[in-house]
N, CA, C and O atoms as a GROMACS GRO file, in nm:
protein
  360
    1MET      N    1   0.012  10.996  16.241
    1MET     CA    2   0.155  10.974  16.254
    1MET      C    3   0.206  11.063  16.366
    1MET      O    4   0.161  11.177  16.381
    2ALA      N    5   0.298  11.014  16.443
    2ALA     CA    6   0.353  11.089  16.555
    2ALA      C    7   0.430  11.209  16.505
    2ALA      O    8   0.492  11.206  16.398
    3ARG      N    9   0.426  11.314  16.583
    3ARG     CA   10   0.495  11.437  16.545
    3ARG      C   11   0.646  11.413  16.538
    3ARG      O   12   0.704  11.349  16.626
    4GLY      N   13   0.709  11.464  16.431
    4GLY     CA   14   0.853  11.451  16.416
    4GLY      C   15   0.895  11.330  16.335
    4GLY      O   16   1.012  11.316  16.301
    5TRP      N   17   0.800  11.242  16.305
    5TRP     CA   18   0.837  11.121  16.232
    5TRP      C   19   0.805  11.131  16.083
    5TRP      O   20   0.846  11.044  16.005
    6GLY      N   21   0.735  11.234  16.043
    6GLY     CA   22   0.703  11.251  15.902
    6GLY      C   23   0.816  11.320  15.828
    6GLY      O   24   0.908  11.374  15.890
    7ARG      N   25   0.810  11.317  15.698
    7ARG     CA   26   0.912  11.384  15.617
    7ARG      C   27   0.864  11.525  15.587
    7ARG      O   28   0.753  11.546  15.539
    8SER      N   29   0.949  11.621  15.615
    8SER     CA   30   0.912  11.760  15.595
    8SER      C   31   0.933  11.800  15.449
    8SER      O   32   0.996  11.729  15.372
    9GLU      N   33   0.878  11.914  15.414
    9GLU     CA   34   0.894  11.967  15.279
    9GLU      C   35   1.042  11.993  15.247
    9GLU      O   36   1.085  11.975  15.133
   10GLU      N   37   1.119  12.036  15.349
   10GLU     CA   38   1.261  12.060  15.327
   10GLU      C   39   1.334  11.931  15.291
   10GLU      O   40   1.421  11.930  15.204
   11ASP      N   41   1.297  11.822  15.359
   11ASP     CA   42   1.359  11.692  15.330
   11ASP      C   43   1.327  11.649  15.188
   11ASP      O   44   1.415  11.600  15.116
   12LEU      N   45   1.202  11.666  15.148
   12LEU     CA   46   1.162  11.624  15.014
   12LEU      C   47   1.235  11.706  14.908
   12LEU      O   48   1.277  11.651  14.806
   13GLY      N   49   1.248  11.836  14.930
   13GLY     CA   50   1.319  11.921  14.834
   13GLY      C   51   1.465  11.883  14.824
   13GLY      O   52   1.521  11.881  14.714
   14ALA      N   53   1.527  11.853  14.936
   14ALA     CA   54   1.668  11.813  14.936
   14ALA      C   55   1.685  11.680  14.864
   14ALA      O   56   1.783  11.661  14.791
   15GLU      N   57   1.592  11.588  14.883
   15GLU     CA   58   1.600  11.459  14.814
   15GLU      C   59   1.587  11.476  14.663
   15GLU      O   60   1.657  11.410  14.587
   16ARG      N   61   1.498  11.564  14.619
   16ARG     CA   62   1.483  11.589  14.476
   16ARG      C   63   1.611  11.649  14.417
   16ARG      O   64   1.654  11.610  14.308
   17GLU      N   65   1.670  11.744  14.491
   17GLU     CA   66   1.794  11.806  14.444
   17GLU      C   67   1.907  11.703  14.434
   17GLU      O   68   1.983  11.703  14.337
   18GLN      N   69   1.917  11.615  14.532
   18GLN     CA   70   2.020  11.511  14.529
   18GLN      C   71   1.996  11.416  14.413
   18GLN      O   72   2.092  11.371  14.349
   19ALA      N   73   1.872  11.385  14.384
   19ALA     CA   74   1.841  11.297  14.272
   19ALA      C   75   1.880  11.362  14.140
   19ALA      O   76   1.933  11.295  14.052
   20ARG      N   77   1.855  11.493  14.126
   20ARG     CA   78   1.895  11.565  14.004
   20ARG      C   79   2.046  11.563  13.987
   20ARG      O   80   2.098  11.541  13.878
   21GLU      N   81   2.117  11.588  14.097
   21GLU     CA   82   2.263  11.590  14.091
   21GLU      C   83   2.317  11.452  14.056
   21GLU      O   84   2.415  11.440  13.982
   22ALA      N   85   2.254  11.347  14.109
   22ALA     CA   86   2.298  11.211  14.080
   22ALA      C   87   2.279  11.178  13.932
   22ALA      O   88   2.357  11.102  13.875
   23LYS      N   89   2.175  11.235  13.870
   23LYS     CA   90   2.152  11.214  13.728
   23LYS      C   91   2.244  11.298  13.642
   23LYS      O   92   2.254  11.276  13.521
   24GLY      N   93   2.311  11.395  13.702
   24GLY     CA   94   2.403  11.480  13.627
   24GLY      C   95   2.339  11.609  13.580
   24GLY      O   96   2.406  11.689  13.515
   25ALA      N   97   2.213  11.631  13.613
   25ALA     CA   98   2.146  11.755  13.574
   25ALA      C   99   2.180  11.864  13.674
   25ALA      O  100   2.187  11.837  13.794
   26PRO      N  101   2.201  11.986  13.629
   26PRO     CA  102   2.226  12.096  13.723
   26PRO      C  103   2.106  12.116  13.814
   26PRO      O  104   1.992  12.094  13.773
   27ALA      N  105   2.131  12.159  13.938
   27ALA     CA  106   2.026  12.174  14.038
   27ALA      C  107   1.920  12.275  13.996
   27ALA      O  108   1.801  12.254  14.023
   28GLY      N  109   1.959  12.381  13.930
   28GLY     CA  110   1.864  12.483  13.889
   28GLY      C  111   1.791  12.451  13.761
   28GLY      O  112   1.700  12.524  13.723
   29GLY      N  113   1.829  12.344  13.694
   29GLY     CA  114   1.765  12.306  13.569
   29GLY      C  115   1.823  12.380  13.449
   29GLY      O  116   1.775  12.361  13.337
   30SER      N  117   1.925  12.462  13.469
   30SER     CA  118   1.988  12.532  13.358
   30SER      C  119   2.139  12.521  13.373
   30SER      O  120   2.189  12.471  13.473
   31VAL      N  121   2.208  12.568  13.272
   31VAL     CA  122   2.355  12.564  13.275
   31VAL      C  123   2.405  12.666  13.376
   31VAL      O  124   2.360  12.781  13.375
   32PRO      N  125   2.498  12.626  13.463
   32PRO     CA  126   2.549  12.721  13.563
   32PRO      C  127   2.626  12.835  13.497
   32PRO      O  128   2.693  12.815  13.395
   33SER      N  129   2.616  12.952  13.554
   33SER     CA  130   2.684  13.068  13.499
   33SER      C  131   2.832  13.061  13.531
   33SER      O  132   2.875  12.983  13.616
   34ASP      N  133   2.910  13.143  13.461
   34ASP     CA  134   3.054  13.149  13.487
   34ASP      C  135   3.082  13.192  13.630
   34ASP      O  136   3.178  13.144  13.692
   35ALA      N  137   2.999  13.281  13.684
   35ALA     CA  138   3.019  13.327  13.821
   35ALA      C  139   2.995  13.214  13.920
   35ALA      O  140   3.068  13.202  14.019
   36ALA      N  141   2.895  13.131  13.895
   36ALA     CA  142   2.868  13.017  13.983
   36ALA      C  143   2.982  12.917  13.978
   36ALA      O  144   3.023  12.864  14.081
   37ILE      N  145   3.033  12.892  13.860
   37ILE     CA  146   3.146  12.800  13.844
   37ILE      C  147   3.270  12.856  13.913
   37ILE      O  148   3.342  12.783  13.980
   38ALA      N  149   3.294  12.986  13.897
   38ALA     CA  150   3.409  13.050  13.960
   38ALA      C  151   3.397  13.043  14.113
   38ALA      O  152   3.496  13.022  14.183
   39GLY      N  153   3.276  13.060  14.164
   39GLY     CA  154   3.254  13.050  14.308
   39GLY      C  155   3.280  12.910  14.360
   39GLY      O  156   3.342  12.894  14.466
   40LYS      N  157   3.234  12.810  14.287
   40LYS     CA  158   3.260  12.672  14.327
   40LYS      C  159   3.409  12.642  14.321
   40LYS      O  160   3.464  12.577  14.410
   41ARG      N  161   3.475  12.690  14.215
   41ARG     CA  162   3.619  12.668  14.200
   41ARG      C  163   3.694  12.730  14.318
   41ARG      O  164   3.784  12.667  14.375
   42HIS      N  165   3.659  12.852  14.354
   42HIS     CA  166   3.726  12.921  14.465
   42HIS      C  167   3.707  12.844  14.596
   42HIS      O  168   3.801  12.827  14.673
   43SER      N  169   3.585  12.798  14.619
   43SER     CA  170   3.555  12.722  14.740
   43SER      C  171   3.637  12.593  14.745
   43SER      O  172   3.692  12.558  14.849
   44LEU      N  173   3.644  12.523  14.632
   44LEU     CA  174   3.722  12.399  14.628
   44LEU      C  175   3.871  12.425  14.646
   44LEU      O  176   3.941  12.347  14.710
   45GLU      N  177   3.920  12.536  14.588
   45GLU     CA  178   4.061  12.569  14.604
   45GLU      C  179   4.095  12.601  14.750
   45GLU      O  180   4.202  12.564  14.798
   46LEU      N  181   4.004  12.669  14.819
   46LEU     CA  182   4.024  12.696  14.961
   46LEU      C  183   4.025  12.567  15.042
   46LEU      O  184   4.107  12.549  15.133
   47SER      N  185   3.934  12.478  15.010
   47SER     CA  186   3.929  12.349  15.079
   47SER      C  187   4.056  12.269  15.055
   47SER      O  188   4.110  12.206  15.146
   48LEU      N  189   4.104  12.272  14.931
   48LEU     CA  190   4.227  12.201  14.897
   48LEU      C  191   4.346  12.258  14.974
   48LEU      O  192   4.429  12.182  15.024
   49ALA      N  193   4.354  12.389  14.985
   49ALA     CA  194   4.463  12.452  15.059
   49ALA      C  195   4.457  12.412  15.206
   49ALA      O  196   4.560  12.387  15.269
   50ARG      N  197   4.337  12.407  15.262
   50ARG     CA  198   4.321  12.369  15.402
   50ARG      C  199   4.365  12.224  15.424
   50ARG      O  200   4.434  12.194  15.521
   51ILE      N  201   4.325  12.136  15.334
   51ILE     CA  202   4.362  11.995  15.346
   51ILE      C  203   4.514  11.978  15.335
   51ILE      O  204   4.573  11.902  15.411
   52GLU      N  205   4.575  12.050  15.242
   52GLU     CA  206   4.720  12.039  15.228
   52GLU      C  207   4.792  12.092  15.351
   52GLU      O  208   4.896  12.039  15.390
   53ASP      N  209   4.737  12.197  15.413
   53ASP     CA  210   4.794  12.248  15.537
   53ASP      C  211   4.783  12.144  15.648
   53ASP      O  212   4.878  12.123  15.724
   54LEU      N  213   4.668  12.080  15.658
   54LEU     CA  214   4.650  11.976  15.759
   54LEU      C  215   4.741  11.856  15.734
   54LEU      O  216   4.794  11.798  15.828
   55LEU      N  217   4.760  11.820  15.607
   55LEU     CA  218   4.850  11.710  15.574
   55LEU      C  219   4.993  11.740  15.620
   55LEU      O  220   5.063  11.650  15.667
   56ALA      N  221   5.035  11.865  15.607
   56ALA     CA  222   5.170  11.903  15.649
   56ALA      C  223   5.188  11.892  15.799
   56ALA      O  224   5.300  11.873  15.848
   57LYS      N  225   5.078  11.904  15.874
   57LYS     CA  226   5.086  11.904  16.020
   57LYS      C  227   5.054  11.768  16.083
   57LYS      O  228   5.081  11.748  16.201
   58THR      N  229   4.997  11.676  16.006
   58THR     CA  230   4.945  11.551  16.061
   58THR      C  231   5.045  11.437  16.046
   58THR      O  232   5.103  11.416  15.939
   59SER      N  233   5.063  11.363  16.156
   59SER     CA  234   5.151  11.246  16.150
   59SER      C  235   5.074  11.115  16.166
   59SER      O  236   5.128  11.008  16.138
   60ASN      N  237   4.949  11.122  16.210
   60ASN     CA  238   4.865  11.003  16.227
   60ASN      C  239   4.834  10.944  16.089
   60ASN      O  240   4.780  11.012  16.002
   61ALA      N  241   4.870  10.816  16.070
   61ALA     CA  242   4.856  10.752  15.939
   61ALA      C  243   4.710  10.746  15.892
   61ALA      O  244   4.682  10.771  15.775
   62ALA      N  245   4.619  10.713  15.982
   62ALA     CA  246   4.477  10.704  15.943
   62ALA      C  247   4.424  10.841  15.903
   62ALA      O  248   4.348  10.853  15.807
   63ARG      N  249   4.462  10.943  15.976
   63ARG     CA  250   4.420  11.079  15.945
   63ARG      C  251   4.477  11.124  15.811
   63ARG      O  252   4.408  11.188  15.732
   64ARG      N  253   4.604  11.090  15.786
   64ARG     CA  254   4.668  11.126  15.659
   64ARG      C  255   4.596  11.058  15.542
   64ARG      O  256   4.573  11.120  15.438
   65ASP      N  257   4.559  10.931  15.560
   65ASP     CA  258   4.487  10.859  15.454
   65ASP      C  259   4.354  10.927  15.423
   65ASP      O  260   4.317  10.943  15.307
   66ALA      N  261   4.282  10.968  15.528
   66ALA     CA  262   4.154  11.035  15.508
   66ALA      C  263   4.173  11.168  15.436
   66ALA      O  264   4.096  11.203  15.346
   67LEU      N  265   4.276  11.243  15.476
   67LEU     CA  266   4.302  11.373  15.412
   67LEU      C  267   4.346  11.355  15.267
   67LEU      O  268   4.306  11.434  15.181
   68GLU      N  269   4.427  11.254  15.240
   68GLU     CA  270   4.470  11.230  15.101
   68GLU      C  271   4.352  11.189  15.013
   68GLU      O  272   4.345  11.227  14.896
   69SER      N  273   4.260  11.112  15.070
   69SER     CA  274   4.139  11.074  14.997
   69SER      C  275   4.054  11.198  14.966
   69SER      O  276   4.004  11.214  14.855
   70ALA      N  277   4.040  11.286  15.065
   70ALA     CA  278   3.964  11.410  15.044
   70ALA      C  279   4.032  11.498  14.941
   70ALA      O  280   3.965  11.560  14.857
   71ARG      N  281   4.165  11.505  14.946
   71ARG     CA  282   4.240  11.586  14.849
   71ARG      C  283   4.217  11.534  14.707
   71ARG      O  284   4.198  11.613  14.614
   72ALA      N  285   4.221  11.402  14.690
   72ALA     CA  286   4.198  11.344  14.557
   72ALA      C  287   4.058  11.375  14.506
   72ALA      O  288   4.039  11.405  14.388
   73GLU      N  289   3.959  11.369  14.594
   73GLU     CA  290   3.821  11.398  14.554
   73GLU      C  291   3.806  11.544  14.512
   73GLU      O  292   3.739  11.573  14.413
   74ILE      N  293   3.867  11.634  14.588
   74ILE     CA  294   3.857  11.776  14.554
   74ILE      C  295   3.926  11.804  14.422
   74ILE      O  296   3.877  11.883  14.342
   75ARG      N  297   4.040  11.741  14.398
   75ARG     CA  298   4.109  11.760  14.269
   75ARG      C  299   4.023  11.712  14.154
   75ARG      O  300   4.020  11.775  14.048
   76GLU      N  301   3.953  11.600  14.173
   76GLU     CA  302   3.863  11.550  14.069
   76GLU      C  303   3.750  11.649  14.042
   76GLU      O  304   3.714  11.673  13.927
   77ARG      N  305   3.696  11.707  14.148
   77ARG     CA  306   3.588  11.806  14.131
   77ARG      C  307   3.639  11.928  14.057
   77ARG      O  308   3.569  11.983  13.972
   78LEU      N  309   3.760  11.972  14.090
   78LEU     CA  310   3.818  12.087  14.020
   78LEU      C  311   3.836  12.057  13.871
   78LEU      O  312   3.808  12.142  13.786
   79GLU      N  313   3.883  11.936  13.840
   79GLU     CA  314   3.897  11.898  13.700
   79GLU      C  315   3.761  11.895  13.631
   79GLU      O  316   3.749  11.935  13.515
   80GLY      N  317   3.659  11.849  13.702
   80GLY     CA  318   3.524  11.846  13.646
   80GLY      C  319   3.472  11.986  13.617
   80GLY      O  320   3.404  12.006  13.517
   81LEU      N  321   3.504  12.082  13.702
   81LEU     CA  322   3.464  12.221  13.677
   81LEU      C  323   3.534  12.275  13.553
   81LEU      O  324   3.475  12.351  13.476
   82GLY      N  325   3.660  12.237  13.535
   82GLY     CA  326   3.734  12.281  13.416
   82GLY      C  327   3.670  12.230  13.289
   82GLY      O  328   3.662  12.301  13.190
   83ARG      N  329   3.626  12.104  13.293
   83ARG     CA  330   3.559  12.044  13.175
   83ARG      C  331   3.422  12.107  13.155
   83ARG      O  332   3.379  12.128  13.041
   84GLN      N  333   3.352  12.136  13.265
   84GLN     CA  334   3.218  12.193  13.257
   84GLN      C  335   3.220  12.329  13.191
   84GLN      O  336   3.130  12.363  13.113
   85LYS      N  337   3.321  12.408  13.223
   85LYS     CA  338   3.330  12.542  13.166
   85LYS      C  339   3.381  12.537  13.022
   85LYS      O  340   3.369  12.634  12.947
   86GLY      N  341   3.438  12.423  12.984
   86GLY     CA  342   3.489  12.411  12.848
   86GLY      C  343   3.639  12.427  12.843
   86GLY      O  344   3.698  12.430  12.735
   87GLY      N  345   3.701  12.437  12.961
   87GLY     CA  346   3.846  12.449  12.967
   87GLY      C  347   3.912  12.313  12.952
   87GLY      O  348   3.845  12.211  12.940
   88GLY      N  349   4.042  12.315  12.954
   88GLY     CA  350   4.117  12.191  12.937
   88GLY      C  351   4.151  12.125  13.067
   88GLY      O  352   4.233  12.033  13.067
   89GLY      N  353   4.092  12.165  13.180
   89GLY     CA  354   4.125  12.107  13.308
   89GLY      C  355   4.239  12.182  13.373
   89GLY      O  356   4.274  12.293  13.332
   90LEU      N  357   4.298  12.118  13.475
   90LEU     CA  358   4.408  12.183  13.546
   90LEU      C  359   4.537  12.142  13.492
   90LEU      O  360   4.641  12.187  13.540
   0.00000   0.00000   0.00000
């Protein structure tokens, strides 16, 4: 096989991780810790703040639609983290 056309070990590992996530299993094979959940929550909250800032500055309709779609997805992920930790959501 020509060099560069094969699948590397990194690609295979990433594919396995994506398959686990698609099945709903945690990537590490165990329940995520509170610190990991808090880190994900913080990251999502920062992303949400950035998107809302961009929405306030953007007048292009197509760009606004894309940002609103991203905002809705991030809000869903935040709600999912609330359920995962056992909280009542946002």
